[in-house]
N, C-alpha and C positions, 0 to 999 in steps of 0.2 A: 537595222536600224542602228544607223551610225550614231555614236553620242561625242561630244567634242567634250575637253577635258574640264569645261565650267560646269557641262551637266554632269559629269560623273563625281564631281562634288556633292553636288545638288540632290545625287540620286544618295551618296553615301551618308549625307547629311539626314536626310528625311528616314534611311533605315538604321542609322543610330540612334535619332529621337524614337524610333518604333518600337525599337530594341531595349532602349530606356524606358518607354511608359511599358511596356511588358513587364520588365524588371519590377519596377514599383508595383503593378498591379499583381503580381504573384507574391510581393511581400505581404500585400496586405491580405492576402489567402489562407495565411497563418492563424490559423483556429488557435490552436495549444502549442505549450510546449510542454514535453512527456520525458521524465527523468528516470533512467534505468540504470540500478545498481549492477556491477559486475565485481562477482567475489574474485575471480582468479585473472583478474587484468593487472599486465605488465606494466602498472605506470611505476613512477617515480616512489624509491626506497620499497618496492614492493607493495604500494597500497593498492587498494583496488581503485574501481576509477567508476565514472558517471557518466553515459550515454546520453546527449542528451538530443532529443529528434523534434522536430517542427512538422504539425500532423497540417495537412491542405483540407480546406474547410469543403472543395469539392469532391476530391475524392477520398478523402482517408490517408493518401499516400505519407509516409515518414520518411525524413531525409536529416541525417545529422547536421545540426549547424556547424559552420565552418571551424571554428573552435573546439568541437567536441571530439573525443570526451575529455572530465576534468575527472583529478586526483580526487578519491573521496576522503583525503584526508585520515585515511586510515588503513589497516588491514581487514578483510573479509568484512565488505558492508553486505546487511543482508536485511535493512530494513530504512523506510525513510517515510517521514511525513510533509506535509506544506503547512505552513501558517495558514491563519483564518480569512488573511486580507492577502495571502498568496504573495508575496513578499520574501519568503525565507523557505529554505529546504532545511529539514533535517536528516543527518545521514547516521545512522547506527552502525558502528565498526566493532564486529562481533570480538574480533581477537585482540583489539586494544581495551577493549571495555571502554569506547570513547562514543560523546556523541557528538557531531561536528557540526556548527551551523552557518548555511550559507547563504548571502544575500541572492536574491532572484535579479537579475538586469531585465530591462524591457527588451532585451536582444536574445532573453534566455538564456546566457551566461553567467557562470556560477562565481560567485567571490566569498572566498572563506573568509569566516569574522572570528568565531570563539570555538572551543573545542573545552568540553566539560567531561569528568570521568563519570560514570555510573558507580552507585553504592556496590552493589554487589557481580557477580561473575558471569561475562559472556553474555550481553546483550542481547534479545532476540526481536524486539517487537516495538511498537513505539503510536503513541497517539495525541492528538494536540486540541485543546482549547484556545479560545482567546487570551487567556492567562497562563496558562501551564502546559507543561508538556509531561506524557504517564510513558514512563520505560520500565521492560519487564525485563528481568533479567533470570538467567536459566539458574544460577546458583545464588544463597545466600551468602554476604560475606563474612561468612565462619570461617575460624583457622582451623577446625576439621573438616573444612568441604575442601573438595578437588572432584577433577574428573576421575580419577581413581576411587574416590570416596564420595561420591555426589550426595546434596542435599536438596532438600526443597528449595524451588524459588521464589523470586520476590517482585514488588513493584515499587517503583520510586515516584515522586512527583519533583520536577523541577518549577520552580514559578518562572515565568517571563516579565523581564522588566519591558521598558518602552521601547525598546529597538529589538525587542522580540527575542533578546538573550537568554538561555537558560542559564538560571540563578542557582546556587547551592540548595541541594535536597531539601524538604521541607522534612521536618524531625516528625517522629511518630513516637511519643515518650523519648525515650534514649534512645531509640534507634532513627535512622533518616530511611526508611523503606518499609515495608508492609509485607511480612512472610507470608507465603502463600501453602500454610501446613494446611495439614487435614485435623481438625481437633480431635485429640484422644488416640491419634495414630501417631508411630514412627516412622510411616510410610513414604518413600522419595515422591513427591510430587514434580512433574516437569512440564512446567508451564510454554504456551505454544502460541498464544495469540494475544491481544486487546482489543477493544472498541471503546467507543462512547455512545451512548443513546440518551432519548430524551431530550434533543436540545445539548447535549453536556451535562445533562443532569446524574447520569448513571456510567459505572465505568464495569466492563465485563472482561474477565481473563479466564482465558481458558487453559486449562492442564491435564493432566493424564496420571494415575499409578500403574505404573507397566507391571507391578508385583501384581497388584490385584484386578489389573484388566479394566479398571474402570476409568471415566471422563469426568471431570468436573468443570462448574462455571464458578469463578469468586464475583460476586456483586458487592458493588460498592457505591455510595450515593458521595458526589461529588459536593463539596461543601463550598461555600462562597470565596473562600480564599484559595480555594484548587484542593486542599487536602480531601483525602478519603477518607471516608465512613463504613466500614463492614455492614454489609446487610443480611439478616436471616440469620443473627448471633456468630456471624464469623463461619457460620457452614456453608459451604459452596452445595450448589443443586447439580445433580447427576447430570452427564451427558453423554451417552455412549462409552465408548473404549478408548479412543482416542482423537480427542477434537483436533482438527488442526488448522482450523481459522473460524473466527467468529464476525460475523458485522451485524447491522442492525439499521434499516433505512431510515434515513433525514426524517425527524416530525414522528417516525410510526410508534408503533406498542410492540411489535415483533423484533424479535432475535433470532438470529440464524448460526447453527454452528455445524461444520463440516465435521466428519468421523470418517479419518482416513483409511482405519481398520475394516468398519463395517460400510464403508461405501454409501452413505447416506447423510443429507442434510435434516438436523433435526431443528425443529421451530417451535420458539416457546412466545408466550405472551405475557406483558410485561405491565405490571401493576404496583405502581407504586416502588420499583425498582427491583422487585422480588417475580421471579421467573414459573408460570405454569406451562407445561408441556400442551402445545395446541393440538385439537383435534385433527386425527388423519396424519399426522406425525410420527415417526420420520419418512422424509421422502427420498427416495433413491438417487442416487449419483450414478456418475462412471466411478472406475478404478480410483482410488488416493484422491478424493479431492483437497485440494490444496489451498485454494483460495476463494471466495465469493467477491462477487460485486454487485450492487443494485442500482437502478439506474435512477435519475434523479427524480422521476415523477414516482418512483415505489411500485410502477407497474410488472418489472421484469426482473429476474433474479439470472445470474450467470456464475457456473463454477467450471473453477479449470481442474481437471483432472488429469492427474502427472502421469499415471501410467497408463493412460488411455491416449494421452498426448490430442487432448481436445476439449472444449466448453460445452457443456450440457445448459440450455438455456429453459427458463421457464416462465411463465406467466405468475402473477400472485393475485388471490383471490381470498378476502379476508384473511392473509397470512398465509395460507395453503399454497402450495406450490404445484405447479401444472405443468407436464413435461412440454416442450413446445420441439425439440431435436437438440441435436449434437454436431459441433463443425468441429473440424480438425485442424490444429494448431501446430507449431513444430514441438520438437523431441521436449517430454515434461514443462508443461509449463507449472509454473511455482507461484507465481502472481497474477493478477488482473486488475485493470482499472477502464474507467467509462470517460471519455475528455468531458470538462466541467463545462465548457463553454455551449455547446450545443447540445448535450447527450448523446452524441450521433455516432460517437466513434468508441470502438472497442479495444483494448489492447493486452497481449499475455505476454510475461518475459518466460523463455523457452529454454529451463537451465541448461539440459543436454544437447539442445540445437543451436548454441549462442545467438538464439535471433529473438525478435520481436514480431509476433503475427497482430495483423491488422484488421479491425470488422466495422462494416457498416451497421449500424444498430437501426432497424425499423420500427419507428416511434406506432406504427398501428399493430402490429402484429408481436413484435419482438423478435423476431427471428433475424439471423445474420447475414452478411454476404461479404467474403472477402474482400480487403480494399485493394485498391491498384497496387502492385510491386510486393505483395506480402508473399513470405514473411521477409522483414529487413534484419539486414545484418547488426550485432551486438557483440559488445566484447565478451570474452569467456565465462559461460556461467553467470548469468544474468539473474539475480535475487529479487528484486522488487521493482514494482514500478510506483509513480507519482506524477501528476498534471498539475499545471496552474494556467488560467486563461492567458492568451496574448494578450498585451495591452494593460494588464491590470497591475503591473509592477512600478515602483516607485523610481527606480534608479534609471 
């Protein structure tokens, strides 16, 4: 059939309108923005970078937003957290001892706002409440302390102002940090992670004593002003040999600790902030578990096993973990997250693979199905993941 020129124009216009409608429809399919820090990205001034992925709500496919990646604002970003209202991202740059606050745009873009220094040396972990930011440093800021002569780590509290900007660290007596020392011992404790529990009422920091081959959990009550009060007389609870990750399901009375050397997950029951080992604990993991994520319903737990390059899935029954299966990821997963919008997609940052693996999470049985197109390319040596629901931002 032959078309005249006017017919061709009508056809082209119709196709253009259809394409535009499809683009608009695709835009509404973005369910989350996922932020992945990369330690060795070749960013400006040798800064690390933050890859920003948008997640498709129907397939779980992850793709970079057009302006991704963004400079992390420092060297060697190793941890990140999202403000409770999903409008800010906090990135921890280890080699610069800095926290960088980014405002998150409604298109997922990052806008740097403020940078503050941590009290100690080499920050490695972060947690956030509505009113405060908690950052763990590898070493306390002591004149005698250095990588050649290490000392125990510390945790600092940064109040957040009305713009969610971190302020000067709160004082602990004449210090602006809490030392993570083992009472009555001069052994060096190396911290590894921090989490909040009890709707932000308690903070738990994992650490280990390499000399004694012992792991610990420091427990703190969180005061109304965000300051910390040590529990159990400041004596940490024993937790395996080398705890590498710690988490607590929202609103639950359980705490889970990954032990990277013993290849297991240690479970505790929380009672007024104090920890009691759960019957049946510890539970076997894969090799060198590095990160734990719990789904929003508190029904399933997922552990990234860095040396097995997989994720172990568990169902949760009265706090106990029941293994469901293992699922292959890219090489050496070191961080794991679950999408906050639908509680339907899971992703891992694969440090040696330079990728992000994506999975669809079954709400009925907790099993995982690899997402379309996974694994997804990231910058070199991704270290952490964080996510926000699409459309929750103010900018």
